[in-house]
N, C-alpha and C positions, 0 to 999 in steps of 0.2 A: 717826189711828193703825193701821198696817203691822200688817193680818191679814194668814198665809199663804195665798193666792189657791186654788195648786196643789206637788206637792212632784216634782220632776224625781225621772224612776226609778232614773236613775243614781244619786242620791244616794240613793235609798231601798233599792236594793243593795248599793252599799257600807258603809249604816250596818250593815246587817240581815248583813253578809258578813264587820265586821268592818274592812273598808281604812277608814271614816271614823268617825272619834273629833272628837265633839262639843267639848270638853273640852280635845283637846290638839293638833288639828291647827290650819295657820294657818286659822280662818274667817275670810271677810270678806267686803265687798260693795260691790255697781258698781249703778250706775243709767242705769235705758235708755231710749227714746225712745219712745214712746204708742204707735208704729208696731210695736216690738217687739212688744204685746201683743193690735195687732188685725191681726198679718199671719197668724195659723191660730189651729187649735183648741187648747183647752188641750190635750186629748189630744197634737195633733201639739209641739206647742212643750215637753210633760215627755217629749216621748220624747229631748230632747238631751243629749247624752254627754259635754259640755265645755265648757266658754264658748266654745270657736274658730270656733264652731259658728252661735252669734247675737251678733261683737263689734262686724259691722257697726250691730247695737244702740244700741250703749253711749254716753254721752254722751264724748266722752273731750276730754283740753285743746288740742285742734287745734279743737271746736266750741265748749269753756267753758273759756279763760283759771279754772287754780286749782285743774279740778278733779281728784280720786284719787280711788282703791279707795280702802275704810277697813277698816280690821279689827275684825271684832266681839269684844267685847271684857265683860268681867267674867263670864263666864258660867256656870251652872252651873244644872245637872238638878234641877227640883221634881216632888212628884205632889203634887195635884192630887185628893181627895174628893168624890162628888158629894152624900155625903149619901143616896142614892139603896140600891139594891143593888147597885152597879157598885162595882168600886176605884176608878171613877171615873178618870183617866192621869194621860201623862207628860209637858210641857212644857222646853222649853230656854228659857234666862230668863237673859239681857243687859241691857249700857247697854244705852241709845238711840245712836244713832252722826248726829256731825255732820260733814254737811258745808262747809266753810267757805268764805265770797266766792266762790259763783262767778259768774262772769260772766256780763251775756247775751253769748243767743247760743244758747240751746236752748231741749230743754220735757224734764220729768222725766213718766214716764210708768211707771215701775215699779222696782221693781230687784231684785233676784237677789242668795240670797244663796249662798254656792257654797265648795269647801273648796280656797283659794288654796295653790297646787303652785307660783306664779311662772314657769308655765307656761299658756295660752289651750289648750294641746290636752289637757294633762294636767291640768287643771282639771275638778272638777266643779260644775255647777251643782246647789244644793241645796232655796233654795224662790224662788219669788218671789212677792211684792207687789206687785198692783198697788196705782198711786192716781192722783188725779186729775189731768189732766195742767196742772202746774203751771212755766210756765218763769221759765227762771234769771233776777235781776236783779240783781247782785252783793251777795247776800247770803246768809245763813248756809242752806245745806238740812238741817233734823232731821227724822231717821228714829226713831221714836219705837213701840217694839212694843208689841204688842197686852197686855192686860192677863190676869190668872192664869185668868178664865172666857170669854176668847178663843182659848185657846189659848200664851201667851207667844210668843216668836220659831219655835220650832218645837213644831208640836204633835206627839205622838209614838206615844201609845199612847190 
């Protein structure tokens, strides 16, 4: 189950100023090697402004035949009350994502949710999801988002 480990500052900023629309923009997910998460501190990683800043860690068709970035579909916003004194929180819910038939060749160490503009230099990272290193083996790689108690795809407030 993929829980959001950190939210990128650029994604938070665009969401706050209305430049990022989680329900209508092209929102996609890409896979990165374990080296990405190990390359720096969470604070430094969260400062990335564009996918181009970490594309060297992305699993690509050159390293894994069959790889392709995936769109995140079935998105909706959900409010969850906590039955306490607060009003609970809001999260992004979406369909699980499948990366199909990833040939042998690399190891998945995380996923990045991002606003896909079609250009790595302008595509804004939104959230990072760490996962235990998993070698690609010719099979499918499924990304199951966290449940409502854990904040879904992206916990907003």
